[in-house]
C-alpha positions as CSV (number, residue, x, y, z in Angstrom):
1,M,0.0,0.2,-0.1
2,P,1.3,4.0,-0.7
3,H,2.1,5.4,2.7
4,S,-0.9,7.7,1.9
5,G,-4.1,7.2,-0.3
6,F,-7.6,7.5,-1.1
7,C,-9.8,5.1,1.1
8,T,-13.4,4.7,2.2
9,D,-16.1,2.4,3.8
10,D,-18.8,3.2,1.4
11,L,-18.3,4.5,-2.1
12,S,-21.3,6.5,-2.1
13,T,-20.1,8.9,0.3
14,G,-16.9,9.6,-1.3
15,L,-13.0,9.1,-0.9
16,S,-10.8,10.6,1.6
17,V,-7.1,10.6,2.0
18,R,-5.4,8.6,4.8
19,N,-2.1,7.4,5.9
20,K,-1.3,3.6,5.6
21,E,-2.1,2.4,9.0
22,Q,-5.6,4.3,8.9
23,A,-6.5,3.2,5.3
24,S,-5.7,-0.6,5.9
25,K,-9.1,-0.6,8.3
26,K,-11.2,0.9,5.7
27,R,-13.3,-1.7,2.9
28,Y,-12.0,0.2,-0.1
29,V,-8.2,1.6,-0.5
30,Q,-5.8,2.7,-2.9
31,H,-3.3,0.0,-3.8
32,N,-0.9,1.7,-6.0
33,S,0.7,5.2,-5.3
34,K,0.4,7.8,-8.3
35,Y,4.3,7.3,-8.7
36,E,4.3,3.3,-9.1
37,N,2.5,0.3,-10.1
38,Y,3.1,-2.8,-7.8
39,W,-0.4,-4.1,-8.6
40,L,-2.6,-5.0,-11.7
41,V,-6.1,-5.3,-10.6
42,Y,-9.1,-6.5,-12.4
43,D,-12.7,-5.6,-11.4
44,I,-14.8,-8.9,-12.5
45,D,-18.7,-8.1,-12.1
46,R,-20.1,-12.1,-12.1
47,P,-20.7,-14.7,-9.6
48,T,-18.0,-16.9,-10.4
49,A,-15.4,-14.3,-10.7
50,H,-13.1,-15.0,-8.0
51,F,-12.4,-18.7,-9.7
52,D,-13.5,-18.7,-13.1
53,W,-10.2,-17.5,-14.3
54,Q,-9.0,-21.1,-14.2
55,D,-11.2,-22.0,-16.8
56,I,-10.0,-19.6,-19.5
57,H,-6.2,-20.4,-18.7
58,A,-5.6,-16.8,-17.2
59,P,-2.5,-16.6,-14.9
60,S,-3.3,-17.2,-11.1
61,P,-3.9,-14.1,-9.2
62,T,-1.8,-13.0,-6.5
63,I,-5.2,-12.5,-4.2
64,T,-8.8,-12.3,-4.8
65,A,-11.1,-10.4,-2.7
66,M,-14.6,-11.3,-3.4
67,N,-18.0,-9.7,-2.4
68,P,-19.8,-12.5,-0.2
69,Q,-22.9,-10.9,-1.3
70,N,-23.0,-11.4,-4.8
71,G,-19.6,-13.0,-5.7
72,H,-18.1,-10.3,-7.6
73,A,-14.3,-9.9,-7.1
74,H,-11.1,-8.1,-7.6
75,L,-8.3,-10.2,-9.0
76,F,-4.8,-8.9,-7.8
77,Y,-1.6,-9.6,-9.6
78,G,1.4,-8.4,-7.4
79,L,4.5,-7.3,-9.6
80,E,8.0,-8.4,-8.5
81,S,9.4,-4.7,-9.6
82,P,6.9,-1.7,-9.7
83,V,6.7,0.3,-12.9
84,L,6.8,3.8,-12.7
85,T,3.9,5.7,-13.9
86,C,3.7,9.5,-12.9
87,I,7.4,9.9,-13.6
88,E,10.2,12.7,-13.6
89,N,11.7,11.6,-17.1
90,P,9.0,10.7,-19.3
91,K,11.3,10.1,-22.2
92,V,13.6,7.4,-19.8
93,H,10.5,5.4,-18.4
94,I,8.0,5.2,-21.1
95,S,9.0,1.8,-22.6
96,P,8.3,0.0,-19.6
97,F,5.2,1.8,-18.8
98,R,3.9,1.1,-22.3
99,Y,5.0,-2.3,-21.9
100,L,3.1,-2.7,-18.6
101,S,-0.2,-0.7,-20.3
102,A,-0.1,-3.3,-23.0
103,I,-0.3,-6.4,-20.8
104,D,-3.1,-4.6,-18.7
105,I,-5.3,-4.0,-21.8
106,E,-5.1,-7.9,-22.9
107,M,-5.4,-9.0,-19.3
108,I,-9.0,-7.0,-19.2
109,K,-9.9,-8.6,-22.3
110,L,-8.9,-12.3,-21.3
111,L,-10.4,-11.9,-18.2
112,D,-13.6,-10.1,-19.5
113,A,-13.1,-7.5,-16.8
114,D,-14.7,-4.2,-16.6
115,R,-13.3,-1.9,-19.2
116,G,-14.4,1.2,-17.4
117,Y,-12.7,0.3,-14.0
118,S,-10.6,3.3,-13.1
119,G,-8.0,1.1,-11.2
120,L,-7.8,3.7,-8.4
121,I,-9.3,2.0,-5.6
122,S,-9.9,-1.5,-4.8
123,K,-11.7,-4.1,-2.3
124,N,-9.2,-4.1,0.6
125,P,-8.0,-7.8,1.1
126,L,-6.8,-6.8,4.4
127,H,-10.4,-6.1,5.8
128,N,-12.6,-9.1,7.2
129,Y,-15.7,-7.6,5.2
130,W,-14.4,-9.5,1.6
131,N,-13.8,-13.3,1.2
132,V,-10.2,-13.4,0.2
133,N,-8.1,-16.3,-1.3
134,T,-4.4,-16.2,-1.9
135,W,-3.6,-18.3,-5.1
136,Q,0.2,-17.3,-6.5
137,K,2.7,-16.4,-3.6
138,E,5.7,-15.6,-6.1
139,L,5.4,-12.1,-7.7
140,Y,5.0,-11.7,-11.4
141,T,7.5,-10.0,-13.8
142,L,6.0,-8.4,-16.9
143,D,7.4,-11.0,-19.2
144,W,5.9,-13.8,-17.0
145,L,2.5,-12.1,-17.4
146,A,3.1,-11.5,-21.2
147,Q,3.3,-15.1,-21.8
148,Y,-0.3,-15.5,-21.1
149,V,-1.5,-12.9,-23.6
150,D,-1.4,-11.9,-27.1
151,L,0.8,-8.8,-27.4
152,K,0.4,-7.5,-31.1
153,S,3.2,-6.1,-32.9
154,N,1.7,-2.6,-32.8
155,Y,2.3,-2.5,-28.9
156,T,6.4,-2.1,-30.0
157,D,5.5,0.9,-32.5
158,K,5.5,4.0,-30.1
159,R,3.5,5.6,-32.9
160,T,0.6,3.7,-32.6
161,R,-2.0,4.3,-29.8
162,L,-2.7,1.8,-27.3
163,E,-6.5,0.8,-26.5
164,A,-8.4,3.5,-24.3
165,I,-8.9,0.8,-21.4
166,G,-6.9,-0.2,-18.3
167,L,-3.5,1.5,-18.1
168,G,-3.7,2.2,-22.1
169,R,-5.6,5.3,-21.2
170,N,-2.7,6.9,-19.0
171,C,0.0,5.6,-21.5
172,T,-2.2,7.5,-24.2
173,L,-3.2,10.5,-22.2
174,F,0.7,10.7,-21.0
175,E,2.1,10.4,-24.6
176,W,-0.4,13.3,-25.8
177,T,0.2,15.7,-23.2
178,R,4.2,15.2,-23.6
179,L,4.3,15.6,-27.4
180,W,2.0,18.7,-27.0
181,A,4.2,20.3,-24.1
182,Y,7.4,20.0,-26.1
183,R,6.1,22.3,-28.8
184,E,3.7,24.7,-26.8
185,I,6.6,25.8,-24.6
186,R,8.2,27.0,-27.5
187,H,5.3,28.5,-28.8
188,R,4.2,30.3,-25.5
189,G,7.5,32.1,-25.5
190,W,9.1,29.9,-22.7
191,L,6.5,30.4,-19.6
192,N,7.3,30.5,-16.0
193,K,6.8,26.9,-14.1
194,E,3.2,27.5,-12.4
195,F,1.6,28.9,-15.9
196,F,3.0,26.1,-18.1
197,I,2.0,23.4,-15.6
198,Y,-1.3,24.7,-15.4
199,F,-1.6,24.8,-19.1
200,C,-0.5,21.2,-19.2
201,T,-3.0,20.2,-16.7
202,Q,-5.8,21.9,-18.7
203,Y,-4.6,20.3,-21.9
204,A,-4.7,16.7,-20.3
205,Q,-8.3,17.1,-18.9
206,G,-9.2,18.2,-22.1
207,R,-8.1,15.3,-23.9
208,N,-9.1,12.7,-21.1
209,L,-12.8,13.7,-21.9
210,E,-12.0,12.1,-25.5
211,F,-11.9,8.5,-23.9
212,P,-15.1,6.5,-23.4
213,N,-14.2,5.9,-20.0
214,P,-12.5,9.1,-18.8
215,L,-9.6,8.7,-16.1
216,P,-10.2,10.1,-12.7
217,G,-9.4,13.6,-12.2
218,S,-6.6,13.0,-9.7
219,E,-4.8,10.8,-12.4
220,V,-5.2,13.4,-15.1
221,R,-3.9,16.1,-12.7
222,S,-0.8,14.0,-12.1
223,I,0.2,13.3,-15.8
224,G,-0.5,17.3,-16.5
225,K,1.8,18.3,-13.2
226,S,4.1,15.7,-14.2
227,V,4.5,16.5,-17.6
228,G,4.7,19.9,-17.0
229,K,7.4,19.8,-14.3
230,W,9.6,17.9,-16.4
231,V,9.6,19.8,-19.6
232,V,10.2,23.3,-17.6
233,R,13.0,21.6,-15.9
234,H,14.8,20.3,-18.9
235,L,14.1,22.4,-21.7
236,S,15.3,26.2,-22.2
237,P,15.9,27.9,-25.3
238,E,19.6,27.5,-25.0
239,G,19.1,23.6,-24.3
240,F,16.7,23.6,-27.3
241,D,19.2,24.7,-29.6
242,R,21.8,22.2,-28.4
243,W,18.9,19.5,-28.8
244,C,18.6,20.6,-32.5
245,Q,22.5,20.6,-33.2
246,N,22.7,17.3,-31.6
247,R,19.8,15.7,-33.4
248,A,21.2,17.3,-36.9
249,A,24.5,15.6,-35.8
250,A,23.2,12.4,-35.3
251,G,21.3,12.6,-38.5
252,N,24.4,13.2,-40.2
253,K,26.5,10.4,-38.7
254,L,23.5,8.0,-39.5
255,R,23.3,9.3,-43.4
256,T,27.3,8.9,-43.6
257,A,27.0,5.6,-42.4
258,A,24.3,4.8,-44.9
259,K,26.4,6.1,-47.7
260,I,29.4,3.9,-46.6
261,A,27.3,0.8,-46.4
262,K,25.8,1.5,-49.9
263,A,29.3,2.1,-51.3
264,Q,30.6,-1.1,-49.8
265,N,28.0,-3.4,-51.1
266,R,28.2,-1.8,-54.3
267,N,32.3,-2.3,-54.4
268,A,31.4,-5.9,-53.3
269,E,29.0,-6.4,-56.7
270,I,31.6,-5.0,-58.7
271,L,34.6,-7.4,-57.5
272,E,32.1,-10.4,-57.9
273,F,31.2,-9.3,-61.5
274,A,34.9,-8.6,-62.2
275,I,35.6,-12.2,-60.8
276,K,33.0,-14.0,-62.8
277,N,34.2,-12.1,-66.1
278,P,37.8,-11.7,-66.2
279,K,38.0,-10.5,-69.6
280,A,35.7,-7.5,-68.8
281,T,37.6,-4.1,-69.0
282,Y,37.5,-0.9,-66.6
283,K,35.2,0.8,-69.2
284,E,32.9,-2.2,-69.7
285,I,32.5,-2.9,-65.9
286,A,31.9,1.1,-65.4
287,E,29.3,1.3,-67.9
288,F,27.6,-1.9,-66.3
289,F,27.6,-0.3,-63.1
290,K,27.0,3.3,-64.0
291,V,30.0,4.7,-62.3
292,S,33.4,6.3,-63.3
293,E,36.3,3.9,-64.4
294,K,38.1,5.7,-61.4
295,T,36.2,4.2,-59.2
296,I,36.6,0.8,-60.7
297,K,40.7,1.3,-60.6
298,R,40.5,2.5,-57.1
299,L,39.2,-1.3,-55.9
300,K,42.2,-2.7,-54.3
301,P,41.9,-6.1,-56.0
302,F,42.2,-4.7,-59.4
303,V,46.0,-4.4,-60.3
304,H,46.5,-3.7,-63.8
305,I,44.9,-3.9,-67.1
306,S,46.1,-6.2,-70.0
307,R,44.7,-7.0,-73.6
308,G,42.8,-9.9,-72.3
309,G,41.0,-7.8,-69.5
310,I,41.8,-7.1,-65.9
311,L,44.2,-8.9,-63.6
312,Y,43.3,-9.0,-60.1
313,D,44.7,-10.3,-56.8
314,S,43.2,-13.5,-55.9
């Protein structure tokens, strides 16, 4: 459990923030902090929720917490290592969070869980109101969970938007806000920190409404604040100029490497052609490959030309 988080005994009365000791006595608690994901939790609204995961060959939940009145349950999957969510450096940590989001989306489909579940609070397994079972004592790695689901190739392409269910909403909203903020801070004349965080939060709140099941306001504000703080801290007019220069230098390096590789492939083809056609002259080879005779003569295996054609080193 986080050191402090949302909790309540009755969802109809709203949520309050309490420390871990007080929250642990409530029926519903916040299971992850706003910075880390230790748990993947799924809301299953059917009477057989706490055990029918076995019939579909889903991974064993770490814990299930079942409502004794109707059999509905929350399935908890504990992670061996937490995955950062609302993070200080979005560029560094977005890949593992995207991986987690992709797994979460497919787990929701596999378990036929509630797609509108916000994932903010869950049935508290420490509270004696729920019927609680422990099924898996060993905590999961992401690769272990990934073996149970079909991660399509588009999850590895960062240009492809994840589905707007589960953590896919968090990941997509984070990416939308991050990319918008990189441009906006320049267009708005490098605003101060407070104003820019405000604009990032407003943007995130607007884009959140595009989801069929929007994220809770607290998560949206965390995303906007995190992105705004990072961009203000790491982007400045001087820093942006350096970034452009580094990007241009990297591009030039890649283009140079590509040209060298292309020339090496062409040279290999010329040498192979010359070996198979020993009577070909410099001119004939140059015309065949549409290059100059000087290019042909520069190739090291060629020594000199005779009346019978090119002589080369074996």
